[in-house]
N, C-alpha and C positions, 0 to 999 in steps of 0.2 A: 558468431560471437566476437571474432576479431573486428568486424565492422563496427560494432557498438563502441569499442574502445578507441577507435580512430578519432583523434582530437580535431581533425580537419573537416569532419562531417558537418553539414548544416543540421540544425535542429529538426527540420522536416525529414531529412534522410535518416537521421537517428531515430525519429519516431516510427518511420516505416520499418526500420531494422528491429525495433522493439516488438512491433506487432508481428513481424515475421518470426522472431524467436518464440513468441508466445504461441502463435498458431501452429508452428512446426514442433513445439515441445523441445526446443534446443536447450537442454540443461547446462551445456557448456557456457551459455551466455550469463549464467547467474552472477559471476564476479563483476562483469561489466554492468549488469542491471543493478546490482547492489551499489556500485559507484554512482550510478545515475540518480539514486535516491537523494544525493547531496547536490544535485544540479540546481541552478537558479531558475530554470524554466519549469514551471509547475506542471505543464502538460507532459513533459518528459518524466517528471517524478511520479505522477499519477499513472502513466502508462507503464513505467518500469515496475511500480508496485503491483499493478494488475498482472503483469507478466510473471513476476516472482510468485504471486499467489497461485496463478494458473499452473506454474511449474511445481507447486508444492514445496516451495522453499521456505519452510517454517523458520529457518535460521535468519530470515530477513526481518523478523518481527522487531528486534531492537532498532534497526535502521528505519523501519516504517514508523515506529513510534516517534523517533527523533524527527522525522520529516513532518509528521502530523503535528508535533509540538511547535515546530518552526512556523507552520501555517497558522496555528492557533495564536502564537505571539504576534503574527502579522495580521491577525483578524481576517484571514482568508478562509472564511467558514465554508463556502461552497466547495472549494478545493479540499478542505479538511474532511468534509463529509465523504468525499469519494475515497479517501484513504481509510477512513473508518470502516467503510464497507469492505475494503480489501483486508484490513486487519481481522475482520470477522470471519473471513474465509480461511484464515490460518489456524492450524491446530497448535496453538502456543499458549501456555498458561500466562505468560507475561503480557501477551496481547489482550487476553481476556481481563486480566486485572486492570490494565490501562482503560479498556472499554468500560468496565464497571465504574472506574473513577470518573470518566467523562459523563457517563449516564447520571451519576449522582451529583456531580459538582460543577459541571461546565456552565457558564453563564448564558450560553446561546442555546435556545430551545431546539434549533435544527440539529445541533451537535448532540444534545442529549437524546433526541429521538433516534438519530442514526446509530448511536452507540447501543441503545436499547434494542433496536431492530437487529443489529449485528450480533449482539449477544444471544438473542432468541434464535437466530439462524444457526449460530455456532452450536448451541445446545441441541437443536434438531439434527444437525449433521453428525454430532458425536453420539446420538442416540439417547440423550438425556431430555427430559421434559423441560419446557421453558419455565 
């Protein structure tokens, strides 16, 4: 967890630390992973989001939505789609509302499709029918 917060790390080393935190289930890494959602390297943002989702950090939903919105404004739809799938794995009502909005109103078909798929998966995981 301390390694992720080290400002002197290269992005490659930071990415390896994110994967290690995810695979080992290091919940103490959550604060550093949350901070990485604001990083300017999209690969780090996506990896941090996936790690937070894997750790069950539902409190990350607002920051993940903000990161997804930044990518939407920058028209980074491929990267955005990856975060949409991450949002769908969180048990968070705000994330579901955001996904519903994307599904209904986003101008990019890939984004709408990813939001729909994420919502369907979230409903199945929570025991509700799609």
